[in-house]
N, C-alpha and C positions, 0 to 999 in steps of 0.2 A: 017859443023864442027862436027867431031865425039863426041859422048858423053863421058863425063869423066867417068873413070871406078872406081868404089867404091868397096872395099871389107870390108864387115862388119864381124868381127871375134866375135863369142859369145861362152859362155859355153854351152848353149843350147838354143832351141826354146820352152821350155816347163816347167812348174811347179811353177813359181813365178812371181812377179811384174817385177824384173829386165829383165827377159826373154821376159815378154810380150812388155816391153820398147824397147828391141832390135828388136823384130819383127816390131813393129811400125816404128822405125827408117828406117827398109828396105822400108816399104810401102811409107813413107815420101819421102825417096830419089828416089824412082821409079816414084813417082807422080810428082816429080821435073824434071824428064828427064834424071836420071843418069843411067848408066849400072850397076846395082846391082848385086854383088856376095856375098854369105854368106858363111863362114867356121864355123862349128859347132864342138866343141870338143867332145860333148856328143851325143847321137842319139835321146834324146826325141825332139819330135815336136807336141806341142799341139795348137799353135798360128799360125794365118795366117801371111804369110811373102811374100815378092816379091822379084823376082830375082831368080839366078841360085845358088842352095845348094850342096856344098861338105861337106858330113856328115861323118866326122872323126870317129864319135861315132860308126858308124856302123861296122867300121873296128876294133875299140877297142873291141867290143863285141865278136869279132870273135877270136882276138889274141892281148892280152894285155901283152905279155912277152916282154923283152928288144928288142928283134928282132921286135916285132910288133910295139912297141913304136918308134923304129929308123925308120921303114917303115912309119909310119904315118908322122913323122917329115920330111922326105924327099919328100913324097907326097905334103904336105903342101908347102915346099920350091920350088918344081918343079911348082906348081900351081901358086904360086906368080910370078915365072920366066916368065911363059909362058903368062899370062895375063897383065903384066905390068901396074899394078894398079897405079891411080893416087893418090889415098889415101888409107890408110888402117885405119879402124875405129876398135880399139879393146875395146870390151865391156866386156872382160873376168874378172873374180876375179883373181889376179895375185900374189899368196903368196909364190911361191917357188923361192927362189934366184937363184938356179942352172937353172931351166926351162927359168926363165925371162931373165937370163944373155945371155943364147944361143939364145932365141928367138930374143933378141934384136941385139945381134951382128951378127947372120947369117941370120935368117929369114927376119928380118925387115931393115938389113943393108942398108944405102943410100935410105931409103923409106920416104914418108910422112906419118908419124903416128900420129894419134889422139886417146889419151887415154880418155876413159869415165870412170868416177867415179861415181857410182850410190848409195854410202852408205857413211853415216858420218862416218863410221869406215874405213878411208882411207887406214889403213895398208893392208886390204884385197886387195887392188888394187896396192900397192907399195911395197910389201912384208913386212914382220914384222920387218925388219931391216931399220932404217932411213938412215944409212951410204950406205947400197948398194942401196937403194931405189933412193936416190939422183944420184948415179953414173949410175946405169942401165937405168934409165928412163929420164935422163936429154936430153935436145935438141930435144924433140919431136916437131912436126908441131904445135900441141895445146894440152892443157888438159881441157876437159869439165867436169865441175861439174855440177850436175842437180840441185842444190839449191846454194843459196847465201852462206851458212855455208859451204858447202862442198868446193866451189871456195876459199873462204877466208882461209880456213884450209890448203888447198894445197899451196897456195901463202905464207902464214905465216910459214909452216913448212918445206916445201921443196925449197922455193926460185925460183921456175921454173918461166920462162917467158911464155907469151901467154897462160895465165890460164883464161878461160872464164866460164860463166854460160849459159847453155841452158837447161830450164826446161824440164822434161819428158812431151810429148804430151798426148792427149786423144782424141779418136774417138768420136765426138759428133753426136751422131744418130739422126738426124732431123726427119727420118722416123720411128723411134722406132723399127727396125726390130730386133735389138739384145734383146730387151725386150719382144718380142711378145710370145716366148715359154711359155708354161703353167708350172706351178712348184707344186710339190707333197708336199706342205705344205700350208694349209688353214687358219692357226691361225695368230693372230696378233704377230708381232715379231720384235725385233731389230737384227741386223746381224754383226758377224764377218765372214769375208772371207780371206783366205790367207793360207801360210804354218804354219802348227802346230809345230813351233819351239820356246817353251817357252823361251829359253834364248835370243830370238831376240824379238819375239812378245807378250811375257808375257800375254798370254791368261788367265793365273792364276788370274791374277790381275782383268780381266773383269768378270771372274766367281764369284770372291769373292765380287765384287762391285754389281754384278747383285742380288746375294743373300740377300744381305742386303738392296736393294732398294725397293721402292713399286711396281715395275713392276709385280712381281708375283702375288700380290693381285690385280692388274689391269688386269690380264690374259694376259700380254703380255710375250711371250716366248723369250728366247735367242737362236738364231739359229748360230751354228758354222759350216761354210763351207769350208771344206779343208781336206788335209792328211798331214802327217809328222810323225817324230820320237816319238813326245810327245802325238799323238792322244790318246792312251791308258790310259796314266797318266791323261790327262785331262778329260777324261771320267769318270775315277774313282773319280777324284776330284769334278766333277760335280754332279754326283749321285741325279739328280733330273728330275722328269718329265717335269719341266719347261724348261730344257736345253737339247736342241736337236742337235745332230750331223749329218752332211750329208758329202759325199765325194767330193773331188775335182772336178770341172767341168770346161771346157775351156771357157764356157760362163755362168759367174755368174749373169750377168746382170738381168734376169727375178727376181732373188732372190733379187737383190739390188734394183731394181724398186718398188717391193711390200714391202720393210722393212720400218718400222717407221724411223729408222734412223741406219747408219752403224758406227762401233765403231772401234777405232784404240788405242791400248795399248803398243805399242812398246817401248823397251827400247832404240832403236835408229833406224834411218831410212835415207833416202837419200831425195827423194821427193815422198812421199807415194802415190803410185797408188790408193790404195783403196779410198783415200779421192777424188781424182780428178775424178774417174770412178763413184763414188757415186754421187757426184754433177752433173755430166754430165747428168743423168738420172733423176734428180730432187728430189734426196734423201738427205736431211741434214746429217750432220756428228757430231760424239762427239769424240774428241781426247784428249789424253795426251799431255803434252808439249814434244815435242823431235824435232829433227832437220827436217827442211822443212815444219812443220806444218804451221807455223806462215806466210809463203809465199802463203799459200793456203786458210786456215780458218780464217776468221775475226770473232772474238767471238760476238754472238748474231746476226749476219748478215746472215751467211750461216750455222752456226754450233755453237758448243761450245768447248771451250778449257779448261782443269783442269790441274791442278798439277800431275805431274806424281808420280807412286808409292803411290798414296794416294786414298784407296778405298772408304772412306767416301766422299771425294770431287767427285769421279767418280759416286758414287751411287747417290749423290744429284744432279749432273747434268742429270743423267738419269730421276730422279723424275721430275727436272724442265722442261725437253723436253716434258714429257708425261702429266704433269697437267698445264703447262703454255700454253694454246692453242694459244694465240696471237704469242708469241715467236716462237713456231713451224711453225705457217703458215708463219711468216715473214722468217724464215730460208729456209723453203721449196720453197717459191717464188723467193728466190734470188739465189738459188742452181746452176741452169744452166748458168744463167747470169754471176756469179762470176769466171767461168772458160772459158770463150769464148777465152781468149788470149792464152789459151793452146791448141787450136785446132791444127790438123796436118798442116792446111795450114799456120797459124801463127808461130808455131814452126818450121815448114819447112823453112820458110823465114831466120830464124836466122841460120840453118845448111847450107843453100845456100849462106848466106853472108861469112860464115867461109871458105866455099870451093871454093869461087871465090875470096878471098882476093889477092890483089896484094902484093907480097913480094919480 
């Protein structure tokens, strides 16, 4: 029997958690025996992936005129026609009504489409118009929210059928190969890593809380790992020898492994990769309350959860993690065990069930 052919459509394969999740999806599907193809809108490739890649982003860099855009559209159209995919799994952010209208009516016409929604801000995935979102995206094969909150929000707001939850997976590195690289930071530290966009990640809150915590007195630094449009602003705000910045790396795991704990202060999320990746290498986490967190973190079992937008509460939790040795040890010991259900194998089984449903 021929392998089922799957086309995974992505914004890119580099830069952030959603992109890493999309890359892992291709590896999961490949491991399950599917014939995997990837179409990327942008050219960035930072993460390992599996399958054949059509990188439309390389063409975009050469020619992004109207003619160039039409050329890419028809290249994509012909690629779908030539390959006759069994499923198209669309992971893109989908905000333009015009682009999505023509994508659905021409590129995706009469095809089995699975839309993946990776953020609690679901209008990023169904356009900003509820009216057009309901009409453009209806009657898909399935809608996959990466958390319970996202699944429920889609069902309640758009009334689509076939809305399910499949969590983001994490590669559980039993051989510790991803964490073996040395790091150029020898001091004791807590860690933030991710895209430095303050309107989403709210790193300002983390900096403010760290400054009023007892961690500087305990000689525990704050290390911020990543790049983004707000990096210079955050450096200016930090203005401290205790707060250090390092650039984006496609393998943050050595830094994660050696951190006291990792921090998440986002205004909204989907199913935060930072948390599951940290726990997968045995590093407990400190997170504010936002979408997806309660499905990952059990307070005082594998980490701490505090009220969002409250720097005093966040600083207090930092102190608690550092000063309460028994609590910290408990959370560290439970870290890896707490996310075993999110392995590529376990989450892959859920994808396989979806792709093999009899309808």
